[in-house]
Structures are given as structure tokens and as C-alpha cells.
PDB file of N, CA, C and O in Angstrom:
ATOM      1  N   MET A   1      -5.435   1.046   2.373  1.00  0.00           N
ATOM      2  CA  MET A   1      -4.518   0.241   1.613  1.00  0.00           C
ATOM      3  C   MET A   1      -3.251  -0.053   2.413  1.00  0.00           C
ATOM      4  O   MET A   1      -2.758  -1.181   2.416  1.00  0.00           O
ATOM      5  N   THR A   2      -2.732   0.964   3.087  1.00  0.00           N
ATOM      6  CA  THR A   2      -1.518   0.762   3.872  1.00  0.00           C
ATOM      7  C   THR A   2      -1.777  -0.173   5.044  1.00  0.00           C
ATOM      8  O   THR A   2      -0.909  -0.966   5.406  1.00  0.00           O
ATOM      9  N   LEU A   3      -2.953  -0.088   5.637  1.00  0.00           N
ATOM     10  CA  LEU A   3      -3.310  -0.980   6.743  1.00  0.00           C
ATOM     11  C   LEU A   3      -3.396  -2.432   6.258  1.00  0.00           C
ATOM     12  O   LEU A   3      -2.939  -3.350   6.939  1.00  0.00           O
ATOM     13  N   ILE A   4      -3.974  -2.622   5.099  1.00  0.00           N
ATOM     14  CA  ILE A   4      -4.048  -3.978   4.528  1.00  0.00           C
ATOM     15  C   ILE A   4      -2.643  -4.511   4.263  1.00  0.00           C
ATOM     16  O   ILE A   4      -2.350  -5.672   4.548  1.00  0.00           O
ATOM     17  N   TRP A   5      -1.768  -3.650   3.710  1.00  0.00           N
ATOM     18  CA  TRP A   5      -0.382  -4.055   3.465  1.00  0.00           C
ATOM     19  C   TRP A   5       0.277  -4.474   4.777  1.00  0.00           C
ATOM     20  O   TRP A   5       0.956  -5.500   4.825  1.00  0.00           O
ATOM     21  N   PHE A   6       0.086  -3.694   5.840  1.00  0.00           N
ATOM     22  CA  PHE A   6       0.717  -4.004   7.125  1.00  0.00           C
ATOM     23  C   PHE A   6       0.237  -5.336   7.679  1.00  0.00           C
ATOM     24  O   PHE A   6       1.038  -6.108   8.206  1.00  0.00           O
ATOM     25  N   ILE A   7      -1.044  -5.616   7.570  1.00  0.00           N
ATOM     26  CA  ILE A   7      -1.590  -6.885   8.076  1.00  0.00           C
ATOM     27  C   ILE A   7      -0.987  -8.061   7.297  1.00  0.00           C
ATOM     28  O   ILE A   7      -0.601  -9.067   7.893  1.00  0.00           O
ATOM     29  N   ILE A   8      -0.908  -7.936   5.975  1.00  0.00           N
ATOM     30  CA  ILE A   8      -0.317  -9.007   5.163  1.00  0.00           C
ATOM     31  C   ILE A   8       1.151  -9.193   5.512  1.00  0.00           C
ATOM     32  O   ILE A   8       1.612 -10.326   5.650  1.00  0.00           O
ATOM     33  N   TRP A   9       1.899  -8.089   5.658  1.00  0.00           N
ATOM     34  CA  TRP A   9       3.323  -8.175   6.012  1.00  0.00           C
ATOM     35  C   TRP A   9       3.513  -8.806   7.382  1.00  0.00           C
ATOM     36  O   TRP A   9       4.411  -9.627   7.567  1.00  0.00           O
ATOM     37  N   LEU A  10       2.672  -8.429   8.350  1.00  0.00           N
ATOM     38  CA  LEU A  10       2.773  -8.969   9.702  1.00  0.00           C
ATOM     39  C   LEU A  10       2.508 -10.471   9.717  1.00  0.00           C
ATOM     40  O   LEU A  10       3.245 -11.226  10.352  1.00  0.00           O
ATOM     41  N   ILE A  11       1.476 -10.902   9.030  1.00  0.00           N
ATOM     42  CA  ILE A  11       1.168 -12.336   8.964  1.00  0.00           C
ATOM     43  C   ILE A  11       2.301 -13.085   8.268  1.00  0.00           C
ATOM     44  O   ILE A  11       2.700 -14.163   8.708  1.00  0.00           O
ATOM     45  N   SER A  12       2.817 -12.515   7.187  1.00  0.00           N
ATOM     46  CA  SER A  12       3.916 -13.155   6.462  1.00  0.00           C
ATOM     47  C   SER A  12       5.168 -13.265   7.321  1.00  0.00           C
ATOM     48  O   SER A  12       5.874 -14.273   7.269  1.00  0.00           O
ATOM     49  N   THR A  13       5.443 -12.238   8.104  1.00  0.00           N
ATOM     50  CA  THR A  13       6.615 -12.263   8.975  1.00  0.00           C
ATOM     51  C   THR A  13       6.439 -13.277  10.100  1.00  0.00           C
ATOM     52  O   THR A  13       7.397 -13.955  10.471  1.00  0.00           O
ATOM     53  N   LEU A  14       5.236 -13.392  10.645  1.00  0.00           N
ATOM     54  CA  LEU A  14       4.997 -14.337  11.730  1.00  0.00           C
ATOM     55  C   LEU A  14       4.996 -15.783  11.240  1.00  0.00           C
ATOM     56  O   LEU A  14       5.474 -16.675  11.940  1.00  0.00           O
ATOM     57  N   VAL A  15       4.463 -16.017  10.048  1.00  0.00           N
ATOM     58  CA  VAL A  15       4.345 -17.376   9.535  1.00  0.00           C
ATOM     59  C   VAL A  15       5.607 -17.796   8.790  1.00  0.00           C
ATOM     60  O   VAL A  15       6.069 -18.928   8.938  1.00  0.00           O
ATOM     61  N   GLY A  16       6.167 -16.888   7.988  1.00  0.00           N
ATOM     62  CA  GLY A  16       7.316 -17.224   7.152  1.00  0.00           C
ATOM     63  C   GLY A  16       8.613 -16.708   7.744  1.00  0.00           C
ATOM     64  O   GLY A  16       8.801 -16.679   8.960  1.00  0.00           O
ATOM     65  N   ASP A  17       9.495 -16.305   6.855  1.00  0.00           N
ATOM     66  CA  ASP A  17      10.794 -15.771   7.262  1.00  0.00           C
ATOM     67  C   ASP A  17      10.652 -14.372   7.837  1.00  0.00           C
ATOM     68  O   ASP A  17       9.664 -13.680   7.592  1.00  0.00           O
ATOM     69  N   ASN A  18      11.650 -13.969   8.601  1.00  0.00           N
ATOM     70  CA  ASN A  18      11.719 -12.610   9.119  1.00  0.00           C
ATOM     71  C   ASN A  18      12.287 -11.716   8.036  1.00  0.00           C
ATOM     72  O   ASN A  18      13.505 -11.650   7.871  1.00  0.00           O
ATOM     73  N   GLU A  19      11.439 -11.033   7.300  1.00  0.00           N
ATOM     74  CA  GLU A  19      11.875 -10.180   6.193  1.00  0.00           C
ATOM     75  C   GLU A  19      11.889  -8.737   6.659  1.00  0.00           C
ATOM     76  O   GLU A  19      10.855  -8.193   7.047  1.00  0.00           O
ATOM     77  N   SER A  20      13.048  -8.123   6.622  1.00  0.00           N
ATOM     78  CA  SER A  20      13.151  -6.730   7.046  1.00  0.00           C
ATOM     79  C   SER A  20      12.826  -5.805   5.882  1.00  0.00           C
ATOM     80  O   SER A  20      12.882  -6.201   4.718  1.00  0.00           O
ATOM     81  N   LEU A  21      12.488  -4.571   6.217  1.00  0.00           N
ATOM     82  CA  LEU A  21      12.223  -3.554   5.207  1.00  0.00           C
ATOM     83  C   LEU A  21      13.515  -2.800   4.953  1.00  0.00           C
ATOM     84  O   LEU A  21      14.037  -2.140   5.851  1.00  0.00           O
ATOM     85  N   THR A  22      14.032  -2.893   3.745  1.00  0.00           N
ATOM     86  CA  THR A  22      15.265  -2.186   3.418  1.00  0.00           C
ATOM     87  C   THR A  22      14.985  -1.168   2.318  1.00  0.00           C
ATOM     88  O   THR A  22      14.278  -1.457   1.353  1.00  0.00           O
ATOM     89  N   PHE A  23      15.549   0.028   2.477  1.00  0.00           N
ATOM     90  CA  PHE A  23      15.350   1.096   1.510  1.00  0.00           C
ATOM     91  C   PHE A  23      16.556   1.317   0.604  1.00  0.00           C
ATOM     92  O   PHE A  23      16.457   2.045  -0.383  1.00  0.00           O
ATOM     93  N   ASP A  24      17.687   0.705   0.921  1.00  0.00           N
ATOM     94  CA  ASP A  24      18.864   0.868   0.085  1.00  0.00           C
ATOM     95  C   ASP A  24      19.585  -0.460  -0.045  1.00  0.00           C
ATOM     96  O   ASP A  24      20.451  -0.723   0.790  1.00  0.00           O
ATOM     97  N   PRO A  25      19.321  -1.293  -0.982  1.00  0.00           N
ATOM     98  CA  PRO A  25      18.359  -1.157  -2.070  1.00  0.00           C
ATOM     99  C   PRO A  25      16.958  -1.536  -1.610  1.00  0.00           C
ATOM    100  O   PRO A  25      16.784  -2.236  -0.612  1.00  0.00           O
ATOM    101  N   VAL A  26      15.982  -1.070  -2.339  1.00  0.00           N
ATOM    102  CA  VAL A  26      14.575  -1.338  -2.000  1.00  0.00           C
ATOM    103  C   VAL A  26      14.261  -2.798  -2.292  1.00  0.00           C
ATOM    104  O   VAL A  26      14.476  -3.279  -3.405  1.00  0.00           O
ATOM    105  N   ASN A  27      13.750  -3.502  -1.278  1.00  0.00           N
ATOM    106  CA  ASN A  27      13.348  -4.893  -1.516  1.00  0.00           C
ATOM    107  C   ASN A  27      11.860  -4.944  -1.870  1.00  0.00           C
ATOM    108  O   ASN A  27      11.192  -3.912  -1.935  1.00  0.00           O
ATOM    109  N   TRP A  28      11.355  -6.151  -2.097  1.00  0.00           N
ATOM    110  CA  TRP A  28       9.976  -6.345  -2.552  1.00  0.00           C
ATOM    111  C   TRP A  28       8.968  -5.780  -1.566  1.00  0.00           C
ATOM    112  O   TRP A  28       8.022  -5.108  -1.978  1.00  0.00           O
ATOM    113  N   TRP A  29       9.142  -6.033  -0.284  1.00  0.00           N
ATOM    114  CA  TRP A  29       8.196  -5.552   0.727  1.00  0.00           C
ATOM    115  C   TRP A  29       8.190  -4.034   0.807  1.00  0.00           C
ATOM    116  O   TRP A  29       7.126  -3.426   0.923  1.00  0.00           O
ATOM    117  N   THR A  30       9.347  -3.421   0.747  1.00  0.00           N
ATOM    118  CA  THR A  30       9.422  -1.965   0.805  1.00  0.00           C
ATOM    119  C   THR A  30       8.821  -1.350  -0.450  1.00  0.00           C
ATOM    120  O   THR A  30       8.184  -0.300  -0.375  1.00  0.00           O
ATOM    121  N   GLY A  31       9.009  -1.975  -1.587  1.00  0.00           N
ATOM    122  CA  GLY A  31       8.410  -1.489  -2.830  1.00  0.00           C
ATOM    123  C   GLY A  31       6.897  -1.493  -2.780  1.00  0.00           C
ATOM    124  O   GLY A  31       6.250  -0.545  -3.225  1.00  0.00           O
ATOM    125  N   THR A  32       6.331  -2.569  -2.232  1.00  0.00           N
ATOM    126  CA  THR A  32       4.870  -2.613  -2.131  1.00  0.00           C
ATOM    127  C   THR A  32       4.367  -1.637  -1.076  1.00  0.00           C
ATOM    128  O   THR A  32       3.264  -1.108  -1.213  1.00  0.00           O
ATOM    129  N   LEU A  33       5.148  -1.382  -0.022  1.00  0.00           N
ATOM    130  CA  LEU A  33       4.764  -0.376   0.967  1.00  0.00           C
ATOM    131  C   LEU A  33       4.743   1.015   0.330  1.00  0.00           C
ATOM    132  O   LEU A  33       3.807   1.782   0.552  1.00  0.00           O
ATOM    133  N   ILE A  34       5.765   1.341  -0.457  1.00  0.00           N
ATOM    134  CA  ILE A  34       5.792   2.634  -1.136  1.00  0.00           C
ATOM    135  C   ILE A  34       4.604   2.754  -2.093  1.00  0.00           C
ATOM    136  O   ILE A  34       3.997   3.821  -2.184  1.00  0.00           O
ATOM    137  N   LEU A  35       4.266   1.687  -2.801  1.00  0.00           N
ATOM    138  CA  LEU A  35       3.109   1.693  -3.693  1.00  0.00           C
ATOM    139  C   LEU A  35       1.813   1.910  -2.921  1.00  0.00           C
ATOM    140  O   LEU A  35       0.964   2.690  -3.354  1.00  0.00           O
ATOM    141  N   ALA A  36       1.644   1.232  -1.782  1.00  0.00           N
ATOM    142  CA  ALA A  36       0.432   1.395  -0.975  1.00  0.00           C
ATOM    143  C   ALA A  36       0.311   2.826  -0.456  1.00  0.00           C
ATOM    144  O   ALA A  36      -0.780   3.397  -0.467  1.00  0.00           O
ATOM    145  N   ILE A  37       1.407   3.402  -0.006  1.00  0.00           N
ATOM    146  CA  ILE A  37       1.377   4.786   0.471  1.00  0.00           C
ATOM    147  C   ILE A  37       1.044   5.735  -0.677  1.00  0.00           C
ATOM    148  O   ILE A  37       0.260   6.669  -0.504  1.00  0.00           O
ATOM    149  N   ALA A  38       1.636   5.499  -1.850  1.00  0.00           N
ATOM    150  CA  ALA A  38       1.360   6.354  -3.008  1.00  0.00           C
ATOM    151  C   ALA A  38      -0.106   6.273  -3.409  1.00  0.00           C
ATOM    152  O   ALA A  38      -0.709   7.291  -3.748  1.00  0.00           O
ATOM    153  N   LEU A  39      -0.685   5.083  -3.376  1.00  0.00           N
ATOM    154  CA  LEU A  39      -2.104   4.947  -3.710  1.00  0.00           C
ATOM    155  C   LEU A  39      -2.983   5.650  -2.688  1.00  0.00           C
ATOM    156  O   LEU A  39      -3.968   6.292  -3.053  1.00  0.00           O
ATOM    157  N   ASP A  40      -2.633   5.534  -1.407  1.00  0.00           N
ATOM    158  CA  ASP A  40      -3.392   6.225  -0.361  1.00  0.00           C
ATOM    159  C   ASP A  40      -3.321   7.735  -0.524  1.00  0.00           C
ATOM    160  O   ASP A  40      -4.337   8.418  -0.396  1.00  0.00           O
ATOM    161  N   LEU A  41      -2.140   8.260  -0.804  1.00  0.00           N
ATOM    162  CA  LEU A  41      -1.977   9.703  -0.935  1.00  0.00           C
ATOM    163  C   LEU A  41      -2.579  10.245  -2.232  1.00  0.00           C
ATOM    164  O   LEU A  41      -3.069  11.374  -2.257  1.00  0.00           O
ATOM    165  N   SER A  42      -2.547   9.454  -3.311  1.00  0.00           N
ATOM    166  CA  SER A  42      -3.072   9.937  -4.584  1.00  0.00           C
ATOM    167  C   SER A  42      -4.596   9.954  -4.603  1.00  0.00           C
ATOM    168  O   SER A  42      -5.194  10.650  -5.424  1.00  0.00           O
ATOM    169  N   ARG A  43      -5.218   9.211  -3.728  1.00  0.00           N
ATOM    170  CA  ARG A  43      -6.684   9.170  -3.685  1.00  0.00           C
ATOM    171  C   ARG A  43      -7.275  10.539  -3.378  1.00  0.00           C
ATOM    172  O   ARG A  43      -8.357  10.861  -3.870  1.00  0.00           O
ATOM    173  N   GLN A  44      -6.597  11.349  -2.582  1.00  0.00           N
ATOM    174  CA  GLN A  44      -7.132  12.660  -2.246  1.00  0.00           C
ATOM    175  C   GLN A  44      -7.080  13.634  -3.429  1.00  0.00           C
ATOM    176  O   GLN A  44      -7.785  14.643  -3.429  1.00  0.00           O
ATOM    177  N   HIS A  45      -6.259  13.340  -4.426  1.00  0.00           N
ATOM    178  CA  HIS A  45      -6.172  14.202  -5.596  1.00  0.00           C
ATOM    179  C   HIS A  45      -7.243  13.891  -6.628  1.00  0.00           C
ATOM    180  O   HIS A  45      -7.502  14.712  -7.508  1.00  0.00           O
ATOM    181  N   ALA A  46      -7.865  12.738  -6.543  1.00  0.00           N
ATOM    182  CA  ALA A  46      -8.908  12.345  -7.487  1.00  0.00           C
ATOM    183  C   ALA A  46     -10.093  11.762  -6.728  1.00  0.00           C
ATOM    184  O   ALA A  46     -10.389  10.577  -6.882  1.00  0.00           O
ATOM    185  N   PRO A  47     -10.780  12.563  -5.911  1.00  0.00           N
ATOM    186  CA  PRO A  47     -11.871  12.014  -5.100  1.00  0.00           C
ATOM    187  C   PRO A  47     -13.068  11.560  -5.910  1.00  0.00           C
ATOM    188  O   PRO A  47     -13.828  10.704  -5.456  1.00  0.00           O
ATOM    189  N   GLN A  48     -13.252  12.114  -7.102  1.00  0.00           N
ATOM    190  CA  GLN A  48     -14.407  11.743  -7.909  1.00  0.00           C
ATOM    191  C   GLN A  48     -14.127  10.570  -8.840  1.00  0.00           C
ATOM    192  O   GLN A  48     -15.021  10.132  -9.564  1.00  0.00           O
ATOM    193  N   LEU A  49     -12.930  10.068  -8.832  1.00  0.00           N
ATOM    194  CA  LEU A  49     -12.578   8.955  -9.699  1.00  0.00           C
ATOM    195  C   LEU A  49     -13.403   7.724  -9.335  1.00  0.00           C
ATOM    196  O   LEU A  49     -13.438   7.322  -8.172  1.00  0.00           O
ATOM    197  N   GLY A  50     -14.039   7.148 -10.284  1.00  0.00           N
ATOM    198  CA  GLY A  50     -14.849   5.957 -10.036  1.00  0.00           C
ATOM    199  C   GLY A  50     -16.304   6.269  -9.744  1.00  0.00           C
ATOM    200  O   GLY A  50     -17.138   5.364  -9.728  1.00  0.00           O
ATOM    201  N   ARG A  51     -16.617   7.514  -9.515  1.00  0.00           N
ATOM    202  CA  ARG A  51     -18.006   7.912  -9.295  1.00  0.00           C
ATOM    203  C   ARG A  51     -18.544   8.523 -10.580  1.00  0.00           C
ATOM    204  O   ARG A  51     -17.855   9.275 -11.269  1.00  0.00           O
ATOM    205  N   THR A  52     -19.761   8.191 -10.879  1.00  0.00           N
ATOM    206  CA  THR A  52     -20.365   8.769 -12.077  1.00  0.00           C
ATOM    207  C   THR A  52     -21.145  10.010 -11.678  1.00  0.00           C
ATOM    208  O   THR A  52     -21.911   9.991 -10.714  1.00  0.00           O
ATOM    209  N   SER A  53     -20.950  11.070 -12.415  1.00  0.00           N
ATOM    210  CA  SER A  53     -21.695  12.303 -12.122  1.00  0.00           C
ATOM    211  C   SER A  53     -22.811  12.446 -13.139  1.00  0.00           C
ATOM    212  O   SER A  53     -22.566  12.636 -14.330  1.00  0.00           O
ATOM    213  N   ARG A  54     -24.029  12.353 -12.656  1.00  0.00           N
ATOM    214  CA  ARG A  54     -25.203  12.433 -13.521  1.00  0.00           C
ATOM    215  C   ARG A  54     -25.975  13.728 -13.274  1.00  0.00           C
ATOM    216  O   ARG A  54     -27.072  13.921 -13.798  1.00  0.00           O
ATOM    217  N   GLY A  55     -25.381  14.616 -12.463  1.00  0.00           N
ATOM    218  CA  GLY A  55     -26.052  15.873 -12.212  1.00  0.00           C
ATOM    219  C   GLY A  55     -27.183  15.756 -11.210  1.00  0.00           C
ATOM    220  O   GLY A  55     -28.066  16.613 -11.174  1.00  0.00           O
ATOM    221  N   GLU A  56     -27.171  14.730 -10.412  1.00  0.00           N
ATOM    222  CA  GLU A  56     -28.250  14.522  -9.442  1.00  0.00           C
ATOM    223  C   GLU A  56     -27.979  15.291  -8.172  1.00  0.00           C
ATOM    224  O   GLU A  56     -28.777  15.240  -7.237  1.00  0.00           O
TER     225      GLU A  56
END
């Protein structure tokens, strides 16, 4: 997820405006980066999420 975010941010920066990542205050790009990192890190806490356990 974080890699996908980085690719989108890189393409957006190259094609559009030069948008910096600011943490004080948090801008839109930094907010989505924090969300992507949180999703990546939370995946290890719920590895069975989305898988059905049928006892096989």
C-alpha cells in the first residue's frame, strides 16, 4: 500500500505541482501517507481477515 502511495505521489509531483509533505499542519498527501502506513502495519495484527476458515 505504501509503495502504491509513493508511485502515485511521484507521478503527481512530476506531472502536477511540486507538493511537499508537511507534518505541521498535516496536508492531504501526508494524511494519505499516514493512512497507508497504518493500513500496512495493521495488516499484521489481522492476518486471517478476509480469509474464510472452513477447517480444511
